[in-house]
C-alpha angles and dihedrals in degrees: 000000000000124000133190092274090061090066094042086057090050090054091051091050092047094243116150119240118224115213128172133166125251131177104182142038101255093051092046090051092052092048092054090049088051090055107252116166099209135016118213116206094198133187082248083090084085098065097026101046113006099048095238119154094225141016089245090074093064112108133207089249090054091053095047091049095052094041089054091051092050091048090054089053095043109030095169106037124099109255127200115197126197120235103225125236116292094010097103104041091126133026091249093050090046090052093050092046093047092050089056092051092047091051088052090055109273118142093194136021124220130204136174128246143031101299107144092166090057090052090053093049094048097044090047087055091054101260126136107231131207115191126203128211135171114037108025107195093193095052107028116080093202120042105227140136117288135209095033096142126059090245095050092045091050091053092051090047093053091043088055091051092050093050090048092051088051091057109261115173097207138007124209114206113197127191097342127138115278091236092057093045091051093050092049092047090054094044103050133060098220119085114260121221114201134205113177088349103108133255101291095082118103092245144002134231130194132176107255092224089057099046094043095050098246089122108065096198116098120233124191091223094052133081114202106225097175145018101228093144093054093046093047092050091050093047093051092045091052091049091050091051093050094048092050092047093049092245095120128088097033126189090271092060097061140049138224135226118249111269095248092047091047091051091049090049092051091049093049095050102032094103096044098071118106 
């Protein structure tokens, strides 16, 4: 089973790290078979699976439930789990929340923002930590690109250095300029995982619903590699038509009692009909 040092070695060798989200056991199993390196159980589960309007609605219980499901589907893969909004406001709260996610099956916990003291506290307690800079879905009201000005980029750069000095194991960079992501990747020891941050990061992550075409909305940072949503809709529509037309189930989809058992059943129940 992989650990954080596996991916540090990959960074040093210049090997790209493949990360994708999963929220359930069957999807996780397919992703392992497809050869992903890391599965992220993100708070994106809220808007992609649970029907929430915002990532802030995701609870610790939600995250533990879905991490456990992914672990059952992918018993050997390295799993990063998101700490939900308002579950890591203090070091003590972060420790308790991280313990719950680790017990559910996470190898590493991720949180948003430049909180180097939190990194130190969690790593001192034995947790692998993934930090997250750029767009912070839990904390930014409007989801837009970050670090567009020199001043904003410099702040993100120095935040990344501070998190690295504190001992982070990974850093997700979301919707930041490619030039900034490249500089950060070169400057820090931890592997960087980009989403909408260009190709110079050590790895890439996409939401599985987006890349597979379950999500119908288009995102500039995403490439749609499949049309699962279209195929699923077509399959269910065909099923509905066949049921309404009496075409499903057909004879081949059912089974019969043995003749003697059927005769005995008829005899036993003959006098019980209204």
